[in-house]
C-alpha positions in Angstrom: -93.4 103.6 -5.3 -94.3 102.7 -1.7 -92.5 104.1 1.3 -89.3 102.4 2.4 -90.6 100.7 5.5 -93.5 99.1 3.6 -91.0 97.9 1.0 -88.8 96.4 3.7 -91.8 94.7 5.3 -92.8 93.1 2.1 -89.2 92.1 1.1 -88.3 90.8 4.6 -91.8 89.4 5.2 -92.0 90.9 8.7 -94.0 93.6 10.4 -91.8 96.6 11.4 -92.8 98.4 14.5 -94.1 102.0 14.1 -91.1 103.7 15.7 -88.6 101.9 13.4 -90.9 102.5 10.4 -90.9 106.3 11.2 -87.1 106.3 11.5 -86.8 104.5 8.1 -89.3 106.6 6.3 -87.8 109.9 7.5 -84.3 109.0 6.3 -84.6 106.6 3.4 -85.3 107.5 -0.2 -85.6 105.6 -3.4 -83.4 106.6 -6.3 -82.8 105.5 -9.8 -79.5 105.8 -11.5 -79.1 105.8 -15.3 -77.2 103.1 -17.0 -73.4 103.5 -16.6 -73.8 106.0 -13.8 -70.7 106.3 -11.7 -71.7 106.1 -8.0 -68.4 105.8 -6.1 -64.9 107.2 -7.0 -61.7 106.3 -5.3 -60.7 108.7 -2.6 -64.2 110.2 -2.2 -65.8 109.4 1.1 -69.4 108.3 0.7 -71.9 109.9 3.1 -74.7 107.6 1.9 -75.4 103.9 2.4 -77.0 102.3 -0.7 -79.1 99.2 -0.6 -79.3 97.9 -4.2 -82.8 96.7 -5.1 -82.2 95.7 -8.7 -79.1 96.0 -10.9 -76.0 94.6 -12.3 -73.0 96.2 -10.6 -69.6 96.4 -12.3 -66.7 97.6 -10.2 -63.2 98.5 -11.1 -60.4 98.7 -8.6 -57.2 98.9 -10.6 -57.7 100.8 -13.8 -60.6 103.3 -13.6 -61.1 103.1 -9.9 -64.8 103.5 -10.1 -68.0 101.6 -9.6 -70.4 101.6 -12.5 -74.0 100.5 -12.0 -76.4 99.4 -14.7 -80.2 99.3 -14.6 -80.3 100.4 -11.0 -83.0 100.9 -8.5 -81.7 101.5 -5.0 -82.7 102.7 -1.6 -80.4 105.4 -0.1 -80.0 105.8 3.6 -78.7 109.2 4.5 -76.6 108.0 7.4 -74.9 104.8 8.6 -76.1 105.9 12.0 -79.6 105.0 11.1 -78.7 101.3 10.6 -77.3 101.2 14.2 -80.4 102.9 15.5 -82.6 100.4 13.7 -80.8 97.3 14.9 -80.7 98.6 18.5 -84.4 99.3 18.3 -85.6 96.0 16.7 -83.8 92.7 17.5 -85.5 90.9 14.5 -84.0 93.4 12.1 -80.7 93.0 13.8 -80.9 89.3 13.2 -81.8 89.8 9.6 -78.9 92.2 9.0 -76.5 89.7 10.7 -77.9 86.8 8.7 -77.5 88.6 5.4 -74.0 89.8 6.3 -73.0 86.3 7.0 -74.4 85.1 3.7 -72.3 87.7 1.8 -69.2 86.6 3.7 -70.0 83.0 2.7 -70.3 84.1 -0.9 -66.9 85.8 -0.7 -65.3 82.7 0.9 -66.7 80.4 -1.8 -65.5 82.7 -4.5 -61.9 82.6 -3.1 -62.1 78.9 -2.5 -63.4 78.2 -6.0 -60.6 80.3 -7.5 -58.1 78.2 -5.7 -59.6 74.8 -6.1 -61.5 74.8 -9.4 -60.3 74.9 -13.0 -61.4 77.8 -15.1 -63.9 75.5 -16.9 -65.4 74.4 -13.6 -65.7 78.0 -12.5 -67.5 78.9 -15.7 -69.9 75.9 -15.4 -70.6 76.8 -11.8 -71.2 80.4 -12.7 -73.6 79.3 -15.5 -75.5 77.1 -13.1 -75.8 79.9 -10.5 -76.8 82.6 -13.0 -78.4 80.9 -16.0 -79.9 84.1 -17.6 -76.9 86.4 -17.0 -75.3 85.6 -20.4 -78.2 87.4 -22.1 -77.6 90.6 -20.0 -73.9 90.9 -19.5 -70.9 90.9 -21.9 -68.8 87.8 -21.7 -65.7 89.8 -20.8 -67.4 90.7 -17.5 -68.3 87.1 -16.8 -64.7 86.2 -17.5 -63.5 88.9 -15.1 -65.9 87.6 -12.5 -64.6 84.1 -12.6 -61.0 85.3 -12.8 -60.0 84.6 -16.4 -59.4 86.6 -19.6 -62.2 86.9 -22.1 -60.2 85.1 -24.8 -59.8 82.1 -22.5 -63.5 82.1 -21.7 -64.2 82.1 -25.5 -62.0 79.0 -25.8 -63.8 77.3 -22.9 -67.2 78.0 -24.3 -66.1 76.7 -27.7 -64.8 73.5 -26.2 -68.0 73.0 -24.2 -70.1 73.6 -27.3 -68.0 71.1 -29.2 -68.4 68.4 -26.5 -72.2 68.8 -26.5 -72.4 68.8 -30.3 -70.4 65.6 -30.7 
């Protein structure tokens, strides 16, 4: 795998200045976790910042209090301080961080809004449109959890939808 700064340049489609590239390459490493690897446990303070490149993340907050990652490739920054150094050094990267942060906030707002304003069936249809191939990769109980319903109710919704299209 290439070094981290080259990976970021390719992914962000920008040229990173040499000073920032050196900072990144000195402190960032690529890691691969095995399926069902537990990365974060409740009560344990993380000293690393992970940028997930590719995976499906399943997190628990009430029962097991752990985050489980599946099929993961990630970049690990050894310090949050590096992010601050980078965004101070390069205004373009600062703008990219802010833009992506705002996108994530918008996703969270939409999820909360959809939970309040859409029926379970509408949420399932919306989820299916946004992630058409996820059904093949994720158990339905996790999709149900993601859209805020029980798996049994999702099964009923899927059956009703199937019946509508067959008739």
